[in-house]
PyMOL commands that place a pseudoatom at each C-alpha (Angstrom):
pseudoatom trace, name=CA, resn=MET, resi=1, chain=A, elem=C, hetatm=0, pos=[15.041, -16.855, -7.230]
pseudoatom trace, name=CA, resn=THR, resi=2, chain=A, elem=C, hetatm=0, pos=[11.966, -16.251, -5.091]
pseudoatom trace, name=CA, resn=TYR, resi=3, chain=A, elem=C, hetatm=0, pos=[11.481, -12.756, -3.740]
pseudoatom trace, name=CA, resn=THR, resi=4, chain=A, elem=C, hetatm=0, pos=[9.617, -11.529, -0.714]
pseudoatom trace, name=CA, resn=PHE, resi=5, chain=A, elem=C, hetatm=0, pos=[7.387, -8.460, -1.067]
pseudoatom trace, name=CA, resn=VAL, resi=6, chain=A, elem=C, hetatm=0, pos=[5.980, -6.111, 1.554]
pseudoatom trace, name=CA, resn=GLY, resi=7, chain=A, elem=C, hetatm=0, pos=[3.379, -3.403, 1.254]
pseudoatom trace, name=CA, resn=SER, resi=8, chain=A, elem=C, hetatm=0, pos=[3.234, 0.096, 2.642]
pseudoatom trace, name=CA, resn=ILE, resi=9, chain=A, elem=C, hetatm=0, pos=[0.414, 2.531, 3.272]
pseudoatom trace, name=CA, resn=GLU, resi=10, chain=A, elem=C, hetatm=0, pos=[0.862, 6.187, 4.215]
pseudoatom trace, name=CA, resn=ALA, resi=11, chain=A, elem=C, hetatm=0, pos=[-2.503, 7.559, 5.320]
pseudoatom trace, name=CA, resn=SER, resi=12, chain=A, elem=C, hetatm=0, pos=[-3.367, 11.230, 5.653]
pseudoatom trace, name=CA, resn=GLY, resi=13, chain=A, elem=C, hetatm=0, pos=[-6.550, 13.277, 5.565]
pseudoatom trace, name=CA, resn=THR, resi=14, chain=A, elem=C, hetatm=0, pos=[-6.507, 13.901, 1.788]
pseudoatom trace, name=CA, resn=LYS, resi=15, chain=A, elem=C, hetatm=0, pos=[-4.726, 10.904, 0.305]
pseudoatom trace, name=CA, resn=PHE, resi=16, chain=A, elem=C, hetatm=0, pos=[-3.246, 7.466, 0.814]
pseudoatom trace, name=CA, resn=ILE, resi=17, chain=A, elem=C, hetatm=0, pos=[0.071, 6.542, -0.816]
pseudoatom trace, name=CA, resn=LEU, resi=18, chain=A, elem=C, hetatm=0, pos=[0.449, 2.823, -1.425]
pseudoatom trace, name=CA, resn=GLY, resi=19, chain=A, elem=C, hetatm=0, pos=[3.592, 0.907, -2.261]
pseudoatom trace, name=CA, resn=VAL, resi=20, chain=A, elem=C, hetatm=0, pos=[5.029, -2.541, -2.791]
pseudoatom trace, name=CA, resn=GLN, resi=21, chain=A, elem=C, hetatm=0, pos=[8.704, -3.196, -2.053]
pseudoatom trace, name=CA, resn=ASN, resi=22, chain=A, elem=C, hetatm=0, pos=[11.008, -6.118, -2.766]
pseudoatom trace, name=CA, resn=VAL, resi=23, chain=A, elem=C, hetatm=0, pos=[12.648, -7.065, 0.558]
pseudoatom trace, name=CA, resn=GLU, resi=24, chain=A, elem=C, hetatm=0, pos=[15.791, -8.556, -0.978]
pseudoatom trace, name=CA, resn=THR, resi=25, chain=A, elem=C, hetatm=0, pos=[16.639, -5.784, -3.463]
pseudoatom trace, name=CA, resn=GLY, resi=26, chain=A, elem=C, hetatm=0, pos=[15.009, -2.810, -1.735]
pseudoatom trace, name=CA, resn=GLU, resi=27, chain=A, elem=C, hetatm=0, pos=[13.289, -1.904, -5.042]
pseudoatom trace, name=CA, resn=THR, resi=28, chain=A, elem=C, hetatm=0, pos=[9.896, -0.280, -4.976]
pseudoatom trace, name=CA, resn=THR, resi=29, chain=A, elem=C, hetatm=0, pos=[7.958, -2.231, -7.582]
pseudoatom trace, name=CA, resn=ALA, resi=30, chain=A, elem=C, hetatm=0, pos=[4.693, -0.317, -7.533]
pseudoatom trace, name=CA, resn=THR, resi=31, chain=A, elem=C, hetatm=0, pos=[3.163, 2.851, -6.099]
pseudoatom trace, name=CA, resn=LYS, resi=32, chain=A, elem=C, hetatm=0, pos=[-0.234, 4.514, -6.244]
pseudoatom trace, name=CA, resn=ARG, resi=33, chain=A, elem=C, hetatm=0, pos=[-1.756, 7.703, -4.869]
pseudoatom trace, name=CA, resn=VAL, resi=34, chain=A, elem=C, hetatm=0, pos=[-5.373, 7.318, -3.767]
pseudoatom trace, name=CA, resn=PRO, resi=35, chain=A, elem=C, hetatm=0, pos=[-7.472, 10.373, -2.866]
pseudoatom trace, name=CA, resn=THR, resi=36, chain=A, elem=C, hetatm=0, pos=[-9.346, 9.959, 0.418]
pseudoatom trace, name=CA, resn=THR, resi=37, chain=A, elem=C, hetatm=0, pos=[-13.079, 9.752, -0.292]
pseudoatom trace, name=CA, resn=THR, resi=38, chain=A, elem=C, hetatm=0, pos=[-15.587, 7.584, 1.529]
pseudoatom trace, name=CA, resn=PRO, resi=39, chain=A, elem=C, hetatm=0, pos=[-14.211, 4.794, 3.748]
pseudoatom trace, name=CA, resn=ALA, resi=40, chain=A, elem=C, hetatm=0, pos=[-15.702, 2.108, 1.445]
pseudoatom trace, name=CA, resn=GLU, resi=41, chain=A, elem=C, hetatm=0, pos=[-14.157, 3.663, -1.712]
pseudoatom trace, name=CA, resn=THR, resi=42, chain=A, elem=C, hetatm=0, pos=[-10.805, 4.231, -0.131]
pseudoatom trace, name=CA, resn=LEU, resi=43, chain=A, elem=C, hetatm=0, pos=[-10.582, 0.685, 1.322]
pseudoatom trace, name=CA, resn=ALA, resi=44, chain=A, elem=C, hetatm=0, pos=[-11.657, -0.805, -2.055]
pseudoatom trace, name=CA, resn=ALA, resi=45, chain=A, elem=C, hetatm=0, pos=[-8.947, 1.203, -3.875]
pseudoatom trace, name=CA, resn=TYR, resi=46, chain=A, elem=C, hetatm=0, pos=[-6.094, -0.119, -1.766]
pseudoatom trace, name=CA, resn=ARG, resi=47, chain=A, elem=C, hetatm=0, pos=[-7.517, -3.617, -1.548]
pseudoatom trace, name=CA, resn=ASP, resi=48, chain=A, elem=C, hetatm=0, pos=[-7.561, -3.759, -5.309]
pseudoatom trace, name=CA, resn=PHE, resi=49, chain=A, elem=C, hetatm=0, pos=[-4.023, -2.284, -5.524]
pseudoatom trace, name=CA, resn=PHE, resi=50, chain=A, elem=C, hetatm=0, pos=[-2.547, -5.055, -3.357]
pseudoatom trace, name=CA, resn=LYS, resi=51, chain=A, elem=C, hetatm=0, pos=[-4.571, -7.803, -5.018]
pseudoatom trace, name=CA, resn=GLU, resi=52, chain=A, elem=C, hetatm=0, pos=[-3.138, -6.870, -8.421]
pseudoatom trace, name=CA, resn=ARG, resi=53, chain=A, elem=C, hetatm=0, pos=[0.488, -7.083, -7.193]
pseudoatom trace, name=CA, resn=ASN, resi=54, chain=A, elem=C, hetatm=0, pos=[2.805, -9.856, -6.083]
pseudoatom trace, name=CA, resn=PRO, resi=55, chain=A, elem=C, hetatm=0, pos=[1.614, -11.442, -2.804]
pseudoatom trace, name=CA, resn=VAL, resi=56, chain=A, elem=C, hetatm=0, pos=[2.879, -9.365, 0.128]
pseudoatom trace, name=CA, resn=LYS, resi=57, chain=A, elem=C, hetatm=0, pos=[4.041, -10.914, 3.411]
pseudoatom trace, name=CA, resn=ALA, resi=58, chain=A, elem=C, hetatm=0, pos=[3.156, -7.887, 5.485]
pseudoatom trace, name=CA, resn=ILE, resi=59, chain=A, elem=C, hetatm=0, pos=[1.826, -4.334, 5.207]
pseudoatom trace, name=CA, resn=GLY, resi=60, chain=A, elem=C, hetatm=0, pos=[3.129, -1.410, 7.245]
pseudoatom trace, name=CA, resn=ILE, resi=61, chain=A, elem=C, hetatm=0, pos=[0.871, 1.581, 7.936]
pseudoatom trace, name=CA, resn=GLY, resi=62, chain=A, elem=C, hetatm=0, pos=[1.960, 5.129, 8.705]
pseudoatom trace, name=CA, resn=SER, resi=63, chain=A, elem=C, hetatm=0, pos=[-0.851, 7.460, 9.807]
pseudoatom trace, name=CA, resn=PHE, resi=64, chain=A, elem=C, hetatm=0, pos=[-0.956, 11.096, 10.869]
pseudoatom trace, name=CA, resn=GLY, resi=65, chain=A, elem=C, hetatm=0, pos=[-4.052, 10.642, 12.956]
pseudoatom trace, name=CA, resn=PRO, resi=66, chain=A, elem=C, hetatm=0, pos=[-6.196, 7.935, 14.511]
pseudoatom trace, name=CA, resn=ILE, resi=67, chain=A, elem=C, hetatm=0, pos=[-6.757, 4.765, 12.534]
for i in range(1, 67): cmd.bond("trace and resi %d" % i, "trace and resi %d" % (i + 1))
show_as sticks, trace
zoom trace
């Protein structure tokens, strides 16, 4: 069976919480907490996280401030 995966990003001032979820089963297959540092370091950390996982169809972003 082929599964569909989606990604999630919760962004705040001190950290990002990343996740990958299986759409069919609802299972969270991976998570990671990334401290907010420089924009380049933070972007690289979540780019690498998603590259190392199953391909995701979409990524949802929750932010408690401007993006």
